[in-house]
C-alpha positions in Angstrom: 130.6 103.3 94.3 130.1 105.5 97.4 127.6 108.2 98.3 129.4 111.0 96.6 130.0 109.0 93.4 126.4 108.1 93.3 125.3 111.7 93.6 127.8 112.7 90.8 126.6 110.0 88.4 122.9 110.8 89.1 123.6 114.5 88.5 125.3 113.7 85.2 122.3 111.7 84.0 119.7 114.2 85.4 121.4 117.6 84.8 118.1 119.5 85.7 118.5 118.4 89.3 121.0 120.1 91.6 123.5 117.9 93.4 122.1 119.2 96.7 118.6 117.9 95.7 120.0 114.5 94.6 121.9 114.2 97.9 118.7 115.0 99.8 116.7 112.4 98.0 119.3 109.8 98.7 119.4 110.7 102.4 115.6 110.5 102.7 115.6 107.2 100.8 118.3 105.9 103.2 116.3 107.0 106.3 113.1 105.3 104.9 115.0 102.1 104.3 116.6 102.1 107.7 113.3 102.7 109.4 111.7 99.9 107.4 114.5 97.3 107.9 114.5 98.1 111.7 110.9 96.7 111.9 110.5 93.0 112.3 109.7 91.1 109.1 110.0 94.1 106.8 111.9 94.1 103.5 113.1 96.7 101.0 112.8 95.7 97.4 114.9 97.5 94.8 113.8 97.1 91.2 116.1 95.0 89.1 118.5 94.5 92.0 116.8 92.5 94.7 115.5 92.4 98.2 117.1 93.5 101.5 115.8 91.9 104.7 116.8 91.4 108.3 116.4 88.0 109.9 116.7 87.5 113.7 117.5 84.1 115.1 116.9 83.6 118.9 118.4 80.6 120.6 119.4 79.5 124.0 123.1 79.0 124.7 125.2 77.6 127.6 124.9 74.9 130.2 122.2 74.3 132.8 123.6 77.0 135.2 124.8 79.7 132.7 122.0 79.4 130.2 121.1 82.6 128.4 119.1 83.7 125.3 121.2 85.0 122.4 119.9 86.8 119.3 121.7 86.7 116.0 120.9 89.3 113.4 121.4 88.5 109.8 121.2 91.1 107.0 120.4 89.4 103.8 120.3 90.4 100.2 118.3 88.3 97.7 119.3 89.3 94.2 116.9 89.2 91.2 117.5 87.0 88.3 118.5 90.0 86.2 121.1 91.1 88.7 122.6 87.6 88.9 122.8 87.5 85.1 124.5 90.9 84.8 127.0 90.0 87.4 127.6 86.6 85.8 128.1 88.2 82.4 130.5 90.7 83.8 132.7 88.1 85.4 132.5 85.8 82.4 133.8 88.6 80.2 136.5 89.4 82.7 137.7 85.8 82.6 137.9 85.7 78.8 140.0 88.9 78.6 137.3 90.9 76.8 
């Protein structure tokens, strides 16, 4: 599901809201999440889905002469138990032909 599809689905479920308003809320939400995740040690938790977080690993690499410090940035998603179960159920159904 992409941005446009998300706006369309939310607009169907909440017909009193204009698509433009839904799009604006999503854009503001994205800006807030980006600002939060750009800060060291911060996370974004989404109810029933999980937690987004950024981990930075700093280490030294190279030999004695060409030694340098390298940073690796990992973007992690830690799903909730509910999310895991929904995904597991969906793939189990898919495998049984239902």
